[in-house]
Every structure is written in structure tokens, then in C-alpha cells.
N, C-alpha and C positions, 0 to 999 in steps of 0.2 A: 281160511285161504283167501279172505278178502284183503287185497292190497289197499283199496280205497273203499270207504263206506260212508255214504251220505244219507242222513236221516232227518226228515222233517225240515228241510232247508227252506228258509225264507230270506229272500233278498230283493231289495228294491232300491232305486236311486231317485234323487230329486232332479227334475228338470224345471228350473224356475220355482214356482210355487206348487207344481204338480208332482206328486209322488207316483213313479212308474214302477209297477210290480213286475219282476222278471220270474222269480220262483216262489211258489207257495206250497209248503209241505211237500217239497221235492225229495225223492228218494232214489238212490242208485247204489248198486254194489258192483265193484270191479274186481274180478278175480285176478290173481297173479298169473301172468303169462297170456292173458287174453289180448286180442287185437280188436279194438272197438272202433267203429265208425259211427259218428253222430251227424245226421243230416238235419236239414230244416231251413226254413226261409230266413232271410236276413233280418236281424233284430230279434230273433227268437231266444237268444241267450247262449248260443253254442260257445263262442269265445269266452263269454263271461264265466261259463262253467269251468273252463280250464283255468282262468285267473283265480277263481275261488279255491280250486283244488291246490293251486300253487301258493296260496296265501298272499296273493297280490291284492285281494279285495277282502273287506270285512263284511260279514253278513249279519243280519239282525237276529236270526233265530235258527236253531237247529244244530246239527253236529256234522262236521266233516272230519273223518279219521283217515290218516295215512299211516300205515304200519302200526295201527292201534293207538296212535297219538292224535289227540284233538288239535286240529290246526289252529283253532281260535285261541288256544291257550299258549301257543308258542310265542316267544318274544321276537322282535324284529331280527335280532341276530340269528335265532334258531330258524326262522323262516328263510333267511339268506342261505344258511347252511343246507336247508331242505332243497332249495332251487339249485344249489351248487353241486351237491353230491348225490342226491336221491332221485331227483327228477330233472328233466331238461326240456326246453322248448325248441320246436322247429317252427319258424314263422313263414307266412306266405310272402312277406316282403324281405325275407332273408335276414334283415337287420344285422348286416356286417359293418364293421367300422371302416369307412372308406379310405382312411389314410393309414391303415394297418395292413400288413401283408397277410397272405392266406395263413401262413404259419402263426403269426401273431393273433389272428382272429380265432384260430383253433385253440390256442393256448390261453385265451382270455379267461376262462373259468379258473385256471390255475392260480390266478392272482388273488382270488377271493375264496373264503374269508381269510386267506393267508394262514392256513393251518396245515398245509400239505406236508406230509412226512417225506415224500419222494424229492429227489434233487431236480434241479432245473434240466439237467442233462437227460434224466430218466423221462421227464415229462415231454421233452422235445422228441426223444426217440419214440415214445408212444404216439405222439401226434403224427410222426412220419409213417408209422405202421398203419394208423387209421387212414391217413390220406392215400397210402398205396392201395389199401383195400377199396377205397371209394373212387380210385382212378384220378386223383388230383395231385399225385406226388410230384409231377413235373411243374406244378403251378405254385409251389409253396412260397416263392419269393415274388409272386405277382400280387397286384392289388385288385380288389373286387371289381373295379370298373374294367379290368382287362379280361374278365371271365364272362362266359355265357350265363344265362339264367340257371340252367341245369347245374353248371359247375359251382355257381354261388350257393345253390341249395345244398350241394354236396359238402361245401365248406361248413354250412350251418349244421348239417348232420354230424360232421366230424367234431365240431365244437360241442355238440350235445353229447357225444360219446366219450369225450376225453376223461370224464370221471366215472365212466361205466355205470350210468344211472339205472335204477330199477324201473322207472316209469318215464316214457317219452310222451310229451304233449305236442302233437303236431297240429298246428292251427292253419288249415288249408295250405299245406306245404306245396301243392301242385297248382295252386290258383294262378300263378304267373308263368307257368311253363307250357311249352308245346307238348304235343301228344307223345313224342319220343322221349323227351326228358321226364314227362309224367310217369311213363312206364318204368324208367330207370329208377326213379325215386321210390315208386311203389315196390319194386323188386328189392330195393335196399331195406325198406321197412319190413317187408316179409321176412327177409333173412334175419334181421334183428329180432323179430318176434319169435322166429324159430329157435334162436339162441336163448330165449327165456325173457326177453324184454317185454314189458307190458306197454301197450301203445294205445293212446286215445287219439283218434284222427277226426278232425273236423273237416267236412267237405260239402260242396254243393253238387259234386259230380257223382252220378249214379255208378259209373263204371269204376271209379276210384273206391267208392263205398263197398262195392261188391268184393273188393280184395280183402276186406276184413272178415274176421270170424263171427263177430257179433255186430249187428246193425241196429241203431236206434234212430227214431225220428222225433225231433224236438219241435214242439209248437205250443205257443201260449203257456209256456212254463211246464208243459206236461211231456213226459218221455214215453214213447211207445216202442216196444220191441218189435222189430220187423223180422229178424232172423238171428239165430245163434246156433253155430255148430262147434262151439268151443267146449272141449272136454278137459277139465283140470287134470294135471298129472298127479297120479297117486304117489309118485316117488318124492314129490316136493315136501320138504320139511315145513313145519308150522312157521308162519311169518313172525319174525322177531320184532320186538317193540323198537320204535325209533329212539336212538340214543345219540344225543348231541351234547358235546362238552364245550363250554365256552373257553376258548384258548386265548391267552394274552398275546397280543401281537408284538413280535420282537423287532428290534431295530434292523436286523438283517432282512426281515420280511419287507419292511418299508423301503429298503434299498432297492428291492425289485421294482418299485414304482419309478425309480429315478429316470430310466430311459423314456418311460411313458410321460413323465412330468416334463422332461426337456422337449420332447416332441410336441406335446400339446401347448407348451408355453409359447412356441413359435409357429403355431398354426397360421397366424397372420403376421408375417415377419415385420412388415412395414408398420402396422399398428402397434405391435409389441415394442419396436425400437422407439417410436415416438412417445409411447407411454413411459418407457424406461428412462427417456431423456429427462422427464420431470424429476424422477428419483435421483438421477445422476447430478442434476443441477442442485437439488436439495442437499444431497450428501456433500457435494463439493462446497456448498455454502457453509454447512456445519463445520466441515474439516478446516477450511481456510479461515473462516471468521473466528472460530474458537482459537485456532493456533495464533493468528495475528493478534487477537485480543490478549491472550496470555503473554505473547512476545512483548507487546506494548506495555503491558502491566509490569513485567519484569524489568524492562529497560527503564521505565519511569522510576520505579522503586530503586533500581540500582543507581540511577542518577542522583537521587536523594541520598542514598547511602554514601556515595562518594563525597557528598558535602558534609558528612559527619552528623546527619540529623536522625540517624536511626537509633540514637541513644538519647534517653530522656535527660533534659537539663532542668533542674529545679531551682527556683530563686526564692529568696526571702530577704526582707528588709524591715527595719523597725517602722511602726506606724507613727508618723509624726503628727497625726491629726487626732490623737486620743483626747477624750474628754475627761474631766475630773471625776465624772460619775462612772466611767467605764471600769469594769472589774475583769480581772484575768488571773489565771493560776500562777503564771510565771511571766516576767517581762522578757520579751524577745529583743536581743541586741543584734547578734548575727549568729550564724551556725557555728557550733563547736564540734570539731572533728570527732572527739572521743565521746562527748555527751549526746550529740544529736545525730551524727551520721553513722558511725560504726554500729550502733544498736539496731539500725534498720535491717541489717543482714539477718538478724534473728526475728525481728518483728514481721518482716515481709519475706517469706521464704522464696518468693518468685524472683527476688533480686540476686544478681550474680556478683556485681562489683560496683564500687563508688570511686569518685575522684573529685576533690575540690578543684575549682577553676578560679585562679587569681589572675588579674590583668594589671599590667603597668604600661600605659601608653607613652608614646614619644620617647622611647629609650634610645640612647646613643651607644653604639657598639664599635669598639676600636681594636685593631690588631695590626702590628707591624707598620704603624704609620698610616694605615688606611682606616677611615672612619665612616660610619653610616650615621648621619645626623637626623635624629628625631623621626625616623621612619620604622624603626624596629618595634615589635610588640613583645614585651616581656610577659611570660606566662608561668604560673606556678601550678603544677599538677602532681598527681600521685603516679606510682609506677604502672598502674593499670590503664591510665588514660589513653596511651597510644593505641592499644588494641580496641578500646571502646570507641575511639574516634576514627578507626580504620586508617590510621596513619602508618605508612610503611617506610622502611629505611633504605636510603641509597647506599649508606655505609654505616658501620658502627651498630649501636644498639640503644635501647632505652634505659630507664632507671631500674635499679634493683631495689627491693624493699628496704635494704640497709641504707641506701642513699637517702630515703625518706626519713628513716629513723635517726640517722646521724647528721642530718641537715648538710649533706655533702655538697661542696661547691662544684658541681658538675652541670653540664648543659647539653641540650640537643638543639641544633640550629636548623632553620629552614633552608630550602634549596637556594633561594636567591641570596641570602646572606653568605652562604658558602661560596657562591660564584663571585660575589663582590669582594670578599676578604681573602679568599684562598684560591685564587685563580690558578696558581702554578704549584701549590703545595698541598700536601694531604692535611685536611682539617683535623682529623682525629688526633687527640692528645695535645692540641694547641691550647694556649691560655688566651682568653679574650677578656677585655675590660668592658664593663657595662656601667653606664651612668643614667640614672633616672631621678629627676628632681634633685634632691640634696644627697642622694645615695650613690655611692660608687663602690663597685666590688668586682672581683674576677671569678671566672669559672673555667673549668677544663671541658673542652668539647669531646663528648663520647659518642655522638651520633649525628648523622646528617639525614634529614627527611627527604623523601621523594617529592617532586613538585605536585601541587594540587591546583586544579583549574577551576573547580566549581564552587569553592567556598565563598561566602559573602565577603565583600570588599573590606568591611571593618575588622574582620578577623585576621587579615594580613597573614594568611596561612604560610606563605613562602618567606615571610620576613619575621618569623617568630624566633625568639630565643626562649627555650622552655627549660625551666629549672625545677627541682623538687619544691613542692609548695612550702615545706618546712624551712628550706633555705631561703625562699622568697620572703617568708615572714620574718626571718632573722635579719636579713640585710636591708630590707626596705624601710625607710624612715617614715613613710606615709601610713599612718594608722588606718586610714580608710581603705587603702589598697590591700592591706594585709588581712582584712576581715573576710571571712568566707561568706560571700553573698550568694554564691551559686555553687552547685555541685552536679556532676553528671552521674546518671544511674544506668547501669546496663542490666536488662532483665534476661532471665533464662529464656531459651527458645520457646516459641509458640505461646507467648503470654499476651494478654490484652493490655497494650500500652495505655490506651485511653482510660480503661477501668482502673489501672494502677495509678495513673496520674490523679484521678479523683480521690482514690483511697489515701495516697500519701499527703495530698493537700488537706484532706479532712483530718488526718492524723495530727499535723502540725497546728491546724487551726484549733483543735481541741486542746492541744498541749499548751499553746501560748495565747489562745483567745484572740482578742482584738489588738493585742500588742504587736502583732506582726502581720505583714502583707505577703502572701505566698502566691506564686504563679508557676506555671509549667511552660517550658520552651514552646512557643507557638509553632515552630518548624516541625517539632516532633508530632504534635497533634495534627498539623497539616499533613504529615506523612500518613498518619492513620486515616484521616479523612480521604486522602488521595487513594489509599488502598481500598477503602470502602467504595469510593466512586468507581475505581477501575474494576472492582469485583462486580458492581452493579452494571457497569458498562459491558463486561464480559457476558453476564447473564442476559442482558438485553440483546446483544448481537447473536447470542446463542439461540434465544427465543425467536428472533427474526429468521434465523437459518432454519430452525425447526418448523416454523410456519411454512417456509418454502418447501421443506421436505414433506409436510403434511399435505400440501397441495399436490405434490407428486404422488403421495399415497392415495389420495382421492382418485387420481387418474388411474392408478392400478385397480382400485375397487370398481370403477366404472367399466374398465376393460374386462375385468373378470365377470361382472354382471352381464355384460354383452355376450361374453363367451358362454356363460351358462345358458342364455337364451338361444344361442346358436347351436348348442350341443345337447339339446333336450333329448334327441333320439339316442345319442351316444350314452347319456346317463341312464336312459331307460334300458338300453341293451346291457350295460354293465350290471344294473340291478337285477335284470332278468336272469343273468347267469350266476348270481350269488353275491354281488357286491353289497357290502353292509353299509349302513349309514355312515359308520366311522371311516370306512375306506374311501367313500366318495368325499367325505368332509376333508380328510387328510390329503387326498389327491389335489383338490383345489387349493388348500392351504399351502401345500408344497409348491404348487405352480406359482402362487403369489410370492412366497418367500424366495423361490429360485430367481424370479424376475428381479426382485428387489436386491438380491445378493449380487447378481451380475451388474445391475445398474449401480449398486453401492460401491463395488470394487472400482468400477470406472469413475465414480464420483470421488472416491478417495484419491485416486491418481490425479484427476483433474484438479481437485482441491490442493493437493501438494504442489502441482505445477503452478497453480494460481498464486498461492502465497509466496512461493519461492521467486516467482516472476515479479511479484510486487516488491519484495525485498531487494531484488537485483535492480529493479528500476529506481527505487528510492536511493540505493547506494550510488547509482550513477548521477543522481541529481544533487545529493548532499554528501559531503565528506564525513558528516557526523553519523551516518548510517552505515554499518558494516554488513556486507552480505555474509550469510552463514546458512548452512544446511540445518533444518530444524525437523525433528521427528517428535511430534507432541503425542505422547502415549494417551493422555487424557482425551485429546481431540479424536484420535483414531478409535479409542474405545467407545466414546460417545457416538461416533459415526456408526460403528458396527452394531451397537445396541439399538440405535435409532433405526437402522436398516431392518433388523429382526423384528422390532416392534411394529414398524410400518408394514412389513411383509405379512405378519400375523394378523394385525388389525384390519388391513385392507383386504385380506382374504376371508375374514370371518363371515361377513354378510353373504358373499357369493357362495362360500362353502355351505353355509346353513341353508341357503335357498336350494342348492343342488341336492343336498341330502334329503330334503323334505319333498322332493318331486315325487309324484305318483308315477309308478312304472308305466301304467297303461296310458296315461295322458302323455307321458314323454315319448312312448313308442309311436303314438298316433300323430305326433307333431310333425310338421314339414319344415 
């Protein structure tokens, strides 16, 4: 019939270098249904005894059993469940949460350890019934500061009863009350005892102690029985063993914390807003700087692409400085289309297409009595060149592979040539005459190219007459111009241009040795270097933005640490009613993440307005910049990931500090 059994208990604590002994070989048996009052001078260990029974303190030696279970062998989680469901505290200082309503204070134990099978509605209904019994039903939506001392103690009793505990530990519950309120509280305790609750009452007041069935006097760690008129009921069944199951916390249970988290996050609104401002600035910096960095990168690369330099151009010429002692496998003259270029498609699987590039400068183009003297550039290419060079058509089309195969006399002309020769007639299908050096021939116009603005001046992109390279070789009398000295190469997407450039250069150097000099278009390599630079630039500005965000995160950490220091008593109250280490940890983590999420969403909005404003301002200052709405998924994703990481990391230290707080120290803090 013993609900609590203490045998040979030894407990002491250190005060500096001095060890103070409170209990030595202490013994006590508490029967189920008893109402025990423990008197004694201050410092005799009365409250300490309650804390030991509740598992709030660890003792050095002995045994404390509750419902046949050894308290010292229970885990932290099991001790939390013990305080939550099987025993409850009623404190002298009431220990109510000042910013929670009466109803919220009563329901506080129902949050922990969050394994309750009853619904929130059932718990609320139960709280209302208890409050009606205790005479505080009209005060459920008031705050503690709006209540008298007696009413506050009734709220504390209602909170202690919400889970119908078997044992009530009352630590001087009438110490701060007037005589009338004292009698009311004692009457309530008597009623609870009559209903079968076991009560241990700590008091200095003799008249309060006389209300109990059993009275002990505690002094110097020794317990003396003064009186006992308690008779155990013979109808009571044998006390069952304590049974606690560890229950995994569900996401639904954590959602119950959300209103609490929101309320606590804004305990000090001004300080929270100022702290969140750092996160907002950091996230805005991440979002805007990453977006602008990607935007600039794309525009710069697009500008190079418009110049036709996103395709590799490979050059080769004979080495005129060979020595008589130089040895090489095969002498290089110029590239041969069938022998040197076409096999590359098989040798290098990353290649997609090739095109020779032949040039004839200072060509004369004539049509219908109009003539362009020595300004046109004659070019010979394959059918794939137009796509490789990103050249688009104003009208007509490019070459067909049959044009190359048959050496067809067809041509595509640049935009300016079409304007000069065919101002009032349609160019397509017309026959033009071309003269270059000693060669004169005709070709039929099958396409007109769109104008190009960004090409190098020497390429004369808008003054080109482009013919099949086979036709170019057939009609041009200049042996030097008909030799393939360069060809363009288009790689398949997402290939390393610089790595391929080195590979193909090495291939031809091995094939022809020192007899040839080979090089790669510097503009193409410049593009690759530019991409690397812009990528590095993006990483750099992202890092700078993340540093700004980290500073904001440190601000959140500092605020949460201050919050822990300010809320020591709150944490102690929560732990005393059954809050586990995990629930305290997650409460503070959730508060940190919540603050960061609110600030982060604001930061994303500010960042969006910042970079859009910057683009709009630039578009007003320069006609080359076009305003556009940009939603950068990478920047937003990075911002959200950063928000969560900062929220979690900035909350870890405060959460760890909060969960490790000792309940007694926290409750005694001011």
C-alpha cells in the first residue's frame, strides 16, 4: 500500500568547496490516500524532499520508489512523464505564466510530453469543469496579474489536477495567502484527499499542518512523527507498478506548439523586429545579389554568343621554321576535309558538327548595274555553319548538304549587301556577279541574313557573300585562299570547351608533329574564361550576401540567449509540469525558425524589389539595358535554405541552454 517508499536516502550538495549534508540514511513510507504535513525550520530540507520524490534532483545513495519504480533508474523522459501524469506540484509562488490566460495556464501540462490520447476539445472541457469546481470559471480568459493571490493558487491547483494525478506535492501553498484564502485552499486539499488523492504538504504554519492526517517534523535531516490518524482503506487494490512508454512525437503534436511559439517570439516586439531586420537585410542581399549576378552572367554570355564566339574555331598552318633535323610522322600542309576534319566526329564523341571557313577579301559584287567595290567579304562554309554561328535569316534559307556535295553556285548575302543592291526588289532568286582577284563567277541568292551588330569589324558580317566551301574552292583561282586553314567546331551541350580545345590541339600535334602550328580561337577561350570569372563573381557576391545573413543570424542567437535568461522561471514551470528536454529544445528552435521565416519572407520581397528597381534604374540610364521581370528559382531556393539553416543554427545554442536548465534553479530565479 506504499505509494512512495524512501530507504536509506543520502543527499548532499556542494556550496563552494563545502559539502552540505541534507539527508543521511533517511527513511519514509507514504501510504496511498494519506494527507501528510511536514513541518520544520527553513533549510531543513522540506522542499528538497519534494524535489527528490519528483525526480528533480539526483541523490547520492539510497532508494526512492514511486509505485514500486526506482526513481533513480528513470530516464529524463520518464521523469517528465512522472511529473506530467502521476504527480503534480502546487507552489507557494503559484508559478503561473504571466502572459498566458487562466485557461492556458491550466492546460499547460497537456502540452507535455505530448502523448495525450484525448482531443484538445476534451481537455478544454475538462479544464472548464475543474475551474467551475474551484470557483474560477469566470476568470478563464483573465491573466494572472488580474487575479487575487487566492485565485492564482486555485489556478495552480486546477493545473495540478488536469491529468488527475495520484500524488500532489504542495510546497507551502498558503505561504503567500491571507487567512481566508488559506482556509479555502486547505478545504480544497481536504476534498481532494477525501477523493483518494495522496497529498504531501510542506508548511510552517501549525494550523495548516493540523489539517493533515499525518504530521511530521523535519530537522537536521531527521523526520519525527508527531501525529497520525490515517487509516488505509481495506478496499483499495494493490498499487500497480509504474508503466511509462516512450511515445514518438508526431508532427501534429508539434503543431500544438505553434500558437505558443508565435506568442513567445514576439514577447518583446520592438527587440524582435530589430533583430529580424538583420535577417531581412541578409536574405534580401542573398536574393538580389545572386539574381543580379546570374542576370549579368547570362547577359554577358549572350552578348558573346551573338558575336558568334560560342563555337570553337581551330586553326592550322604549315610550320615554315622547320629544321633539317626535325622529324614528324606526316607533313602538314593544310586541313583536308575528308582526311582531317570528318573523322573527328568519331574520334571526339563530344563534337556535334564542323564547318570549314574560307575567306576572300576585297570582293566586288555586282547586280543590275549596281556594284559594291572591294568592300564585300566572300566566305566559303558548309551547310551547318549558319546554325553554329547563330546567324538567322531575314528571308530565304541556308545551304542544303547537296549544295556542298554538288558545288552548287548558290549564295547567302549579308543584310547590308541586300540593302545596297536590292533596295526595291526581292533578292531571292536573283543572280549576282562576284569578282575577286583574277576570278569572276556568278551565284544565285537563296537567303538574306539578319543584321549583326556585335561582330568584329574585320568579319564584315553584314557585307558577307557566303557560298558553299566546295564552290568557293572550285571558282577561286587563289590557291592560298582555297586551302582550309581554319574550321569551326560545335560541341554537344554541357561540354568543357577549354578541355576539348587542349585535346584536339594535342591530337593534331601528335598527328603532324612539328610540321604544323595549331591554335584555337582566342575569343572562344575568352568566353570560357569569362564564364569562369562570372561564376567566381557570382560565388563571391553570394558569399558576401551569406556573411550579411550570418550577421543577422548571430543577432537572432543573441536575442534568443537573452530570451532564455529572461524566461528562466517559465522554463522551470514548464519542466515542473512535465516538459521534456526535447520539447523545450524544439520550442526554442521553433521560435528561432519562425522569426527567421517571417524575416526571410520579408527579405525575399525586399530583395525582389531591390534588383527589379536596379534593373529599372539601369534601363532608364542606358538604352542597352532592357527592364524585365525576373524570378530566379536558384536565388529563391538558396534564400529559403539559408533562412532555415540560419533559423536552426541560431536557435541551437539557446535551445541547448534552455533544455539543460535545472528546474529548481530556474524556479528560484527572479
